[in-house]
C-alpha positions in Angstrom: -27.4 16.9 18.0 -28.9 20.3 17.3 -28.8 21.7 13.8 -28.2 18.3 12.4 -27.0 18.0 8.9 -28.2 15.2 6.5 -26.3 11.9 6.5 -24.0 11.8 3.5 -22.7 8.7 1.8 -19.6 7.4 3.6 -16.4 7.7 1.7 -15.5 4.4 0.0 -11.7 4.7 0.0 -9.8 3.8 3.2 -7.7 6.9 3.2 -10.8 9.2 3.5 -12.2 7.1 6.3 -8.8 7.1 8.1 -8.7 10.9 7.6 -12.1 11.4 9.1 -11.4 9.2 12.1 -8.0 10.9 12.6 -9.8 14.3 12.4 -11.9 13.1 15.4 -8.7 12.5 17.4 -7.3 16.0 16.6 -10.6 17.7 17.1 -10.6 16.3 20.6 -7.1 17.5 21.1 -8.1 21.0 19.8 -11.1 21.2 22.1 -9.1 20.2 25.1 -6.8 23.2 24.3 -9.8 25.5 23.8 -11.5 24.5 27.0 -8.4 24.9 29.2 -7.4 28.2 27.7 -10.8 29.9 27.1 -13.3 27.9 29.1 -15.5 27.1 26.1 -15.4 25.1 22.9 -17.1 25.2 19.5 -20.6 23.7 20.1 -20.9 21.7 16.9 -17.4 20.1 17.4 -18.2 19.4 21.0 -21.6 17.7 20.3 -20.0 15.6 17.6 -17.4 14.2 19.9 -19.7 13.5 22.8 -22.4 11.9 20.6 -19.8 9.7 19.0 -18.6 8.5 22.4 -22.0 7.9 23.9 -23.3 6.0 20.8 -21.5 2.7 21.3 -23.3 0.9 18.5 -23.7 3.2 15.5 -25.5 1.8 12.5 -22.8 2.9 10.0 -19.4 4.6 9.8 -20.8 7.9 8.8 -23.3 7.9 11.7 -20.4 8.0 14.1 -19.6 11.6 13.2 -23.1 12.8 12.4 -22.9 12.1 8.7 -21.2 15.2 7.4 -17.4 15.9 7.3 -18.1 19.5 8.5 -18.9 18.0 11.9 -15.2 17.2 12.0 -14.0 20.4 10.3 -12.0 21.6 13.3 -10.1 18.3 13.3 -9.6 18.3 9.6 -8.1 21.7 9.9 -5.6 20.3 12.4 -4.7 17.6 9.9 -3.7 20.3 7.5 -1.0 21.2 10.0 0.0 17.5 10.4 0.7 17.2 6.7 2.7 20.4 6.7 0.3 22.7 4.9 -0.1 25.2 7.7 1.4 26.0 11.1 0.1 23.8 13.9 -0.1 24.2 17.6 2.6 22.1 19.3 0.3 21.6 22.3 -2.6 20.3 20.1 -0.2 18.0 18.2 1.1 16.6 21.5 -2.4 15.9 22.7 -3.3 14.2 19.5 -0.3 11.9 19.4 -0.7 11.1 23.1 -4.3 10.1 22.4 -3.1 7.7 19.7 -0.5 6.3 22.1 -3.2 5.8 24.8 -5.3 3.9 22.2 -2.5 1.6 21.4 -2.1 0.8 25.1 -5.8 0.3 25.5 -5.9 -2.2 22.6 -3.5 -4.5 24.5 -5.5 -4.4 27.7 -8.5 -6.6 27.3 -9.7 -6.1 30.9 -9.7 -2.4 30.5 -11.5 -2.6 27.1 -14.2 -4.7 28.7 -14.6 -2.3 31.7 -14.7 0.7 29.3 -17.4 -0.9 27.2 -19.5 -1.7 30.3 -19.2 1.8 31.6 -20.1 3.3 28.2 -23.2 1.1 28.0 -24.4 2.6 31.3 -23.6 6.1 30.0 -25.6 5.4 26.8 -28.7 4.6 28.9 -28.2 7.7 30.9 -27.8 9.8 27.7 -31.0 8.4 26.3 -32.8 9.9 29.3 -31.0 13.2 29.8 -29.4 13.9 26.4 -25.8 13.2 25.4 -24.4 16.6 26.5 -26.2 16.8 29.8 -23.9 17.5 32.8 -24.6 14.2 34.4 -23.6 12.4 31.2 -20.4 14.4 30.9 -19.6 13.8 34.5 -19.9 10.0 34.0 -17.8 10.2 30.8 -15.1 12.0 32.7 -15.3 9.5 35.5 -15.0 6.6 33.0 -11.8 8.2 31.6 -10.4 8.7 35.1 -11.0 5.1 36.2 -9.6 3.5 33.0 -7.3 5.4 30.6 -5.9 7.8 33.2 -4.5 4.8 35.2 -1.9 4.1 32.5 1.6 5.1 33.3 1.6 7.3 30.3 -0.8 10.1 31.2 -1.8 13.2 29.2 -0.7 16.3 31.1 -3.1 19.1 30.2 -1.9 22.7 30.1 -4.0 25.8 30.3 -5.2 28.7 32.5 -5.2 27.5 36.1 -8.5 29.3 36.8 -10.1 27.6 33.8 -8.8 24.2 34.9 -10.4 24.6 38.3 -13.7 26.0 37.2 -16.9 23.8 37.7 -17.2 20.8 35.4 -14.0 21.7 33.5 -12.1 18.6 34.6 -15.0 16.4 33.6 -15.4 18.1 30.2 -11.7 17.8 29.5 -11.7 14.1 30.4 -14.8 13.5 28.2 -12.9 15.1 25.3 -9.9 12.9 25.9 -12.1 9.8 26.0 -13.7 10.9 22.7 -10.2 11.3 21.2 -9.4 7.7 22.2 -12.7 6.5 20.7 -11.8 8.1 17.4 -8.2 6.8 17.6 -9.7 3.3 17.9 -11.9 4.0 14.9 -8.8 5.2 13.0 -7.0 2.0 13.8 -10.0 -0.1 12.8 -10.0 1.6 9.4 -6.3 0.7 8.8 -4.7 3.8 10.3 -1.2 3.3 11.7 1.4 5.7 13.2 4.1 4.8 10.7 1.7 5.8 7.9 1.6 9.3 9.3 5.3 9.5 8.6 5.6 7.7 5.3 2.2 8.0 3.6 1.4 11.7 4.1 0.6 12.1 0.4 -2.4 9.8 0.8 -3.6 11.8 3.7 -3.2 15.0 1.7 -5.3 13.6 -1.1 -8.0 12.5 1.3 -8.1 16.0 2.9 -8.6 17.5 -0.6 -11.4 15.1 -1.3 -13.2 16.0 2.0 -13.1 19.8 1.4 
């Protein structure tokens, strides 16, 4: 990743780890909204998501998001809306919760998990040659999403400018973002995140967000 920041010590408390993983989910949701409305997305946020998706075997929790919470700052800002501290975009919130729902369906489908893992292993080898954000890698990430997660009955319907949605590489970039969102949703679940906690334990999330500022 360009302009890399130093690796910081991973947070010890589960709430902070859950907040960082959840930030990845909502950063993906935010970038999908940016891409489909404006045709571009914040480069640092984009690189963080794609690198996290391509690297299937990171050495540590903090390595997943590049070692600094600011790499997930866009997602952390979305969580401020989730806990009621600011006004949030209904579209981004819908995307975020849809990604969590997709993750829950994926966890119950062993065959799809295996297929997804095999596909990402191939993409990782390709990224080692071309670089994680190369068009060929993004195209394969998009294809991976299309062949796996998009086959569920529950599908994420993306809104946006029709001209943007039909521009070259846009479908692939959007699908790569959605795949990254599911990757972070899985990480969130692995760290103890649950949907019911978002309703009944928001105070813990608020404290974690304060600690990550």
